[in-house]
C-alpha positions as CSV (number, residue, x, y, z in Angstrom):
1,M,18.5,-19.6,33.8
2,D,21.4,-18.5,35.7
3,R,23.4,-16.6,32.8
4,R,26.9,-17.9,34.5
5,T,26.1,-21.0,33.5
6,P,28.4,-22.7,31.0
7,A,25.9,-22.6,28.0
8,I,22.2,-21.6,27.4
9,I,19.7,-23.5,24.8
10,G,18.9,-20.7,22.1
11,K,15.1,-20.2,21.2
12,N,16.1,-22.0,17.4
13,L,16.1,-25.6,18.9
14,H,13.1,-27.6,17.8
15,P,12.3,-29.7,20.8
16,V,12.2,-33.0,18.9
17,T,15.6,-34.7,18.6
18,P,19.2,-33.2,17.6
19,G,18.5,-30.9,14.1
20,G,15.1,-31.7,14.4
21,Q,15.2,-34.4,13.0
22,D,13.3,-38.0,13.0
23,P,14.7,-40.8,15.3
24,A,13.8,-42.9,12.4
25,H,16.1,-41.2,9.7
26,A,18.8,-39.7,12.5
27,G,21.9,-41.5,11.0
28,P,23.5,-43.2,7.8
29,T,22.6,-46.7,7.4
30,V,24.1,-49.8,9.6
31,E,26.7,-50.6,6.9
32,H,27.6,-47.3,6.3
33,A,27.5,-46.2,9.8
34,Q,30.2,-49.3,10.1
35,A,32.1,-47.8,7.2
36,L,32.7,-44.5,8.7
37,G,33.5,-46.3,12.2
38,Q,30.2,-43.8,13.6
39,F,28.9,-46.8,15.6
40,D,30.8,-49.3,17.9
41,Y,28.0,-52.5,17.6
42,I,24.9,-53.2,15.7
43,N,23.0,-53.8,19.0
44,T,24.0,-50.3,20.5
45,K,20.5,-48.9,21.8
46,V,19.3,-46.0,20.3
47,V,17.2,-43.1,22.4
48,P,16.0,-39.9,21.3
49,L,16.8,-36.8,22.7
50,R,14.7,-34.3,24.1
51,A,15.1,-30.7,23.6
52,E,13.6,-29.6,26.7
53,H,15.5,-31.9,28.7
54,L,18.6,-30.7,27.5
55,E,17.8,-27.2,28.1
56,R,16.9,-27.7,31.5
57,N,20.8,-29.4,31.9
58,R,22.6,-26.8,29.8
59,I,23.5,-29.2,27.4
60,V,23.7,-27.6,23.6
61,A,26.2,-29.3,21.7
62,Y,24.0,-31.4,20.5
63,N,22.6,-29.1,17.7
64,K,24.9,-27.4,15.9
65,N,22.9,-24.7,14.7
66,S,22.7,-23.8,18.3
67,N,24.7,-20.1,18.5
68,M,25.7,-20.9,22.4
69,S,28.0,-24.0,20.9
70,W,31.0,-21.9,20.1
71,A,32.7,-22.0,23.0
72,F,32.7,-26.0,23.6
73,D,33.8,-26.1,20.0
74,L,36.9,-23.8,20.6
75,L,37.7,-26.4,23.3
76,R,36.7,-29.3,21.4
77,T,39.6,-27.8,18.8
78,Q,42.2,-27.3,21.3
79,V,41.2,-30.5,22.9
80,L,41.6,-32.7,19.7
81,Q,45.0,-31.0,18.3
82,T,47.2,-31.9,21.5
83,M,45.7,-35.4,21.8
84,E,46.5,-36.0,18.3
85,E,49.6,-34.4,18.8
86,N,51.0,-36.5,21.3
87,G,48.5,-40.3,20.1
88,W,46.2,-39.5,23.2
89,R,42.9,-41.0,22.9
90,T,41.1,-41.5,26.3
91,L,40.7,-38.2,28.3
92,A,39.3,-37.9,32.0
93,I,37.3,-34.9,33.2
94,T,37.3,-34.0,36.7
95,S,37.0,-30.8,39.2
96,P,38.2,-29.9,42.4
97,T,35.0,-30.2,44.1
98,P,31.5,-30.9,43.1
99,E,28.7,-28.6,41.2
100,A,31.8,-27.1,39.1
101,G,30.1,-28.6,36.0
102,K,32.4,-30.8,34.7
103,T,29.5,-33.2,33.6
104,V,27.7,-30.7,31.5
105,L,31.0,-29.9,30.5
106,A,32.1,-33.5,29.4
107,I,28.1,-33.9,28.0
108,N,28.7,-30.8,25.7
109,L,32.3,-31.7,24.8
110,A,31.7,-35.0,23.3
111,M,28.9,-34.2,21.6
112,S,31.0,-31.5,19.5
113,I,33.5,-34.0,19.1
114,A,30.7,-36.1,17.4
115,H,29.9,-33.8,15.2
116,H,34.0,-33.3,13.9
117,T,33.5,-35.5,10.5
118,T,36.6,-37.9,11.7
119,K,36.5,-38.9,14.9
120,T,33.4,-41.0,17.1
121,A,33.1,-39.8,20.8
122,L,32.7,-42.1,24.1
123,L,31.3,-40.8,27.4
124,V,32.0,-43.1,30.4
125,D,30.4,-42.0,33.6
126,F,32.7,-43.2,35.8
127,D,31.7,-40.9,38.9
128,L,31.1,-43.5,40.4
129,R,29.5,-42.1,43.9
130,R,27.4,-39.4,41.9
131,P,26.3,-40.4,38.3
132,R,25.0,-37.4,36.5
133,V,25.6,-38.2,32.7
134,G,22.7,-40.6,32.1
135,S,20.0,-38.4,33.8
136,S,21.4,-35.1,32.0
137,L,21.0,-36.8,29.1
138,G,17.7,-38.0,30.0
139,L,18.4,-41.7,28.7
140,P,17.0,-45.0,29.9
141,M,19.1,-47.0,32.0
142,D,17.4,-50.3,32.7
143,K,21.3,-51.9,31.8
144,S,24.1,-49.3,32.4
145,L,27.9,-49.2,33.9
146,N,26.3,-50.9,37.1
147,E,25.0,-54.4,35.6
148,L,28.9,-54.5,33.3
149,L,30.6,-54.1,36.8
150,S,28.5,-56.8,38.3
151,N,28.7,-59.2,35.1
152,Q,25.2,-59.1,34.8
153,A,25.2,-57.4,30.9
154,G,27.7,-57.5,28.4
155,L,29.3,-53.9,26.9
156,E,27.1,-54.4,23.6
157,E,24.1,-53.9,26.2
158,V,25.0,-51.1,28.1
159,L,26.3,-48.7,25.2
160,V,23.3,-46.0,24.4
161,N,23.5,-44.0,21.3
162,P,21.7,-40.6,21.5
163,T,20.4,-39.8,18.3
164,L,23.3,-38.4,17.0
165,P,26.0,-40.1,14.9
166,R,29.2,-41.1,16.3
167,F,28.2,-40.3,19.5
168,V,28.2,-43.7,22.1
169,V,27.2,-43.5,26.4
170,L,28.3,-45.5,28.6
171,P,26.1,-44.4,31.8
172,T,26.2,-45.4,35.2
173,R,22.3,-45.5,36.8
174,E,23.3,-45.5,40.6
175,P,25.9,-45.3,43.1
176,I,28.4,-48.1,42.9
177,P,29.5,-49.4,46.5
178,L,33.3,-49.4,47.4
179,S,33.6,-47.3,44.3
180,T,37.5,-46.7,44.8
181,E,38.2,-50.6,44.9
182,M,35.8,-50.7,42.2
183,L,38.5,-48.5,40.0
184,S,41.6,-49.4,41.0
185,S,40.1,-53.1,40.0
186,P,41.5,-55.1,37.0
187,K,38.0,-55.5,35.5
188,V,37.8,-51.6,35.0
189,S,41.5,-51.5,33.5
190,N,40.4,-54.4,31.4
191,L,37.6,-52.1,30.1
192,I,39.3,-48.8,29.8
193,H,42.2,-50.4,27.4
194,D,39.2,-52.3,25.5
195,L,37.0,-49.1,25.3
196,R,40.6,-47.2,23.7
197,E,42.0,-49.7,21.4
198,R,38.6,-50.6,19.8
199,Y,38.7,-48.0,16.9
200,D,41.4,-46.0,16.2
201,S,39.2,-43.0,15.6
202,R,37.6,-43.0,19.1
203,I,37.9,-40.5,21.8
204,C,36.9,-41.7,25.1
205,I,36.0,-39.3,27.6
206,F,35.3,-40.3,31.3
207,D,33.6,-38.2,33.9
208,L,35.4,-39.0,37.2
209,P,34.7,-37.5,40.4
210,P,35.8,-34.7,41.9
211,L,39.3,-34.5,42.7
212,L,39.5,-33.3,46.4
213,S,35.9,-35.3,47.0
214,S,38.0,-38.5,47.8
215,D,40.1,-40.8,46.6
216,D,38.4,-41.9,43.6
217,A,39.9,-39.6,40.7
218,I,43.3,-39.9,42.3
219,T,42.9,-43.6,42.2
220,I,42.3,-44.2,38.6
221,L,43.9,-41.0,36.9
222,P,46.5,-42.6,36.2
223,K,45.1,-45.3,33.6
224,F,44.3,-42.2,31.1
225,D,45.9,-40.6,28.5
226,C,45.3,-37.1,29.7
227,V,43.1,-35.1,32.0
228,L,41.2,-31.7,31.6
229,L,40.1,-29.9,34.8
230,V,37.0,-27.9,35.3
231,V,37.0,-25.2,37.7
232,A,34.6,-23.2,39.0
233,N,34.6,-19.0,39.0
234,G,33.6,-17.9,42.2
235,M,33.4,-21.5,43.8
236,N,37.0,-22.8,43.5
237,N,39.7,-20.7,45.5
238,K,43.5,-21.0,44.9
239,K,43.6,-23.5,47.4
240,D,41.7,-25.8,45.7
241,I,43.7,-25.6,42.4
242,E,47.0,-25.7,44.3
243,D,45.6,-29.1,45.6
244,C,44.6,-30.4,42.2
245,L,47.9,-29.5,40.2
246,Y,49.6,-31.6,43.0
247,H,47.9,-34.3,42.7
248,L,48.1,-34.0,39.0
249,A,51.7,-33.2,39.2
250,T,52.3,-36.8,37.3
251,A,49.6,-36.6,35.0
252,N,49.2,-35.2,31.2
253,L,46.8,-32.4,32.3
254,I,45.9,-30.8,29.2
255,G,44.2,-27.5,30.3
256,A,42.4,-26.2,32.4
257,V,38.5,-24.6,31.8
258,L,36.8,-21.3,34.1
259,N,33.9,-22.6,33.9
260,K,30.1,-20.7,34.9
261,A,32.1,-17.6,34.4
262,E,30.1,-14.3,33.3
263,Q,29.0,-14.6,29.7
264,K,30.4,-11.8,26.8
265,T,28.7,-10.7,23.8
266,R,30.3,-12.0,20.6
267,S,30.1,-10.9,17.1
268,Y,32.7,-11.9,14.2
269,Y,34.8,-8.4,14.6
């Protein structure tokens, strides 16, 4: 695997489910989960993750024993501190151009937040032109955001819990035509509001399209509390970043992440 990728699965991972848990015993009882606000709906589909699939897609934060998850835990702490200080609960993640690694970062960040004992994390794939969240996690998507937006399924039918307590995903199976018009529609606005307001302890993360590839992200950015910009080392130049900052001038830019940087050896000292 390219050593410049944002994270690498450690050899200590057990190739079954998160933390090596049996899917049948991967979380608390429904009653206890409801009390903790861990699951959004009793009928949320539970799908076990496959460690080898996650490894191929550079997903590491699901396993707290991985020595590669520290970067996402550090990012989580910084993001949550800023969001809590401002009362923000919806975070958009975007990048200047494709292949910057924004989806991988969004998934790992959401999983790291889910490990936080007082928060639940909802990850929504709003990259309607090139959705990748569900496929990166290896989720079945017989019902997804596609069916929700076309009124063929309800919200409780499209949410998925990937066998990780306090983590829920709303995947998009395939590209959606007229994506800009859909993202600017009242239907999407109502969905964002509903997801944000349903639980006070919920952090909603939305994987958006790249800023400079279409007007999709620019159209929907005002609907989120804050935004995180993912910049790829060696891919995005100074002009890319300046153009993004221009488009983000009125947004609450929570920070920027330099992705695909050379990995440095870290020790306790």
